[in-house]
C-alpha positions, 0 to 999 in steps of 0.5 A: 389257270391262265387268262388269255385277253384278246382286245379288238375293235371293228375286226370281225375279218380277223378275229376268227383267225386270232381265236383259232391260232389260240385254240390251235396251241396245245396249253397244258394249263387250264385256261380261259379266252376273255374277248373284249370289243365294243362293236357288235360285228366282232362280238358276233364273229367271236361267238360262233367259236364261243358256242363251241368252246366253253373257255371262250367269253365275250365282253362288251366294253364301253369303246373308251380305248383299249386300256379301259377294255383292259382294266375291264378284263383285269377285273373279270379274268380268273388266271393267275397269269395274264396273257394279252394279244389283239384281234388283228394279229395271230400267235404262232404255234405253241407260243402260249406254252413258251410264254408260260415257261419263264414264269417258273422263276419268281423273279420274272414278272413280265414276258414278251413274244416276238412280232413277225411282220406279214408284209412283203419286204419288197415294198418300201413300208414293207421292208421298214416293217422287217427293219424295225421288228429285227432291230426291236428284237435284236435290242430285246435280246441284247438287254435281256442278256445285259439284265436290263429292262425291255418293253414287251410287245403289245401284240403278244405279252404276258405278266402275273395277276398281282402286279397290275390292277389297272392302267391309266385310260389315257395310256397310248402304249399300254404295253410300255406302261405296263412294262415299266411298272412291273420293273419298277417293282423289282421284277425282271423281264423275259423275252421268248422269241420263239413265241412268235406273233404274226402281224400286219403292219401299215402299207401307206405312209398316212397309216404308218404315221398314225400308228407310230405317233401313237406308239412315240407319244405313249413313250412321251407319256412314261415320264408322268406315268411311271416312277423309274427312269430306265427307258428302252426307246427315246429319240436320242437312243434312236439317233445313236443307233442310226450306224446299226441301221445303215447296216441292215440293208443288203442292196442299194435299194434298200439302203435308200429305203433305209434312209427314207426311214431315218427321215421319216422317224425324224419327222415323226419325233418332230411332230410328236414334240410340236403336238405335245410341247407347242400345240399342247395337244391332248394325247389321247387324241393321237389315237387314230384307228389304222385301217391298212393293218386289218 
């Protein structure tokens, strides 16, 4: 049996599409869908599907953040494989069955799907989302071939139940924490690029900074939360990869947008450094809801 864990927060407009996408998958194994949310509106919308499908179970979490919601789900889930996704994205056709195939290899502990941007590449922030998801895709493909660890995408990933009991509630990027913890236990990571998950990224710069501060801040937590030193992302690695990024644009306009992204990412890492090392800001306070992705 597998457990599909879908976490959400104030997402009544998108939770139905997320559930429908899962139900439309052809899953050979017996499965359950655990929908977790702290708010009444999201659970009521999900409840419309739960009435028709007995596999769906609704769980009201306490609203202490995604890691706390996941820890609750881990205790209640019955499957031997956990598949994690979110209430504001939706998975592609046959994505879950594709995600399960690598687990026939006992050395595989965790598997990542591939995020696909729904934003228009004709606008700057949409172009940024396509560039960054494509770069992350190419990096995952390369690192898996080299048998190096990868950070799985939090939008769609799966792992063996017995490998993770809980994650720290203060974690900003629980996907990075879980990926590193499983790798440190001696397991390999698989990347299934055909297992697609469709994501709407921020459409204004304020929301873009909020979202990226959360993920970059999460990477800064790794040193205190995981034992191993292997890292897929850092400011140094981003800096060394600038040449590859500059090869991505196909027009002068895109080249200018790419330069803008380089400056934006540099600004992002600077404010993260200031928040952590100078202002001594609590990293958990960096988590801010991003409205334009809903």
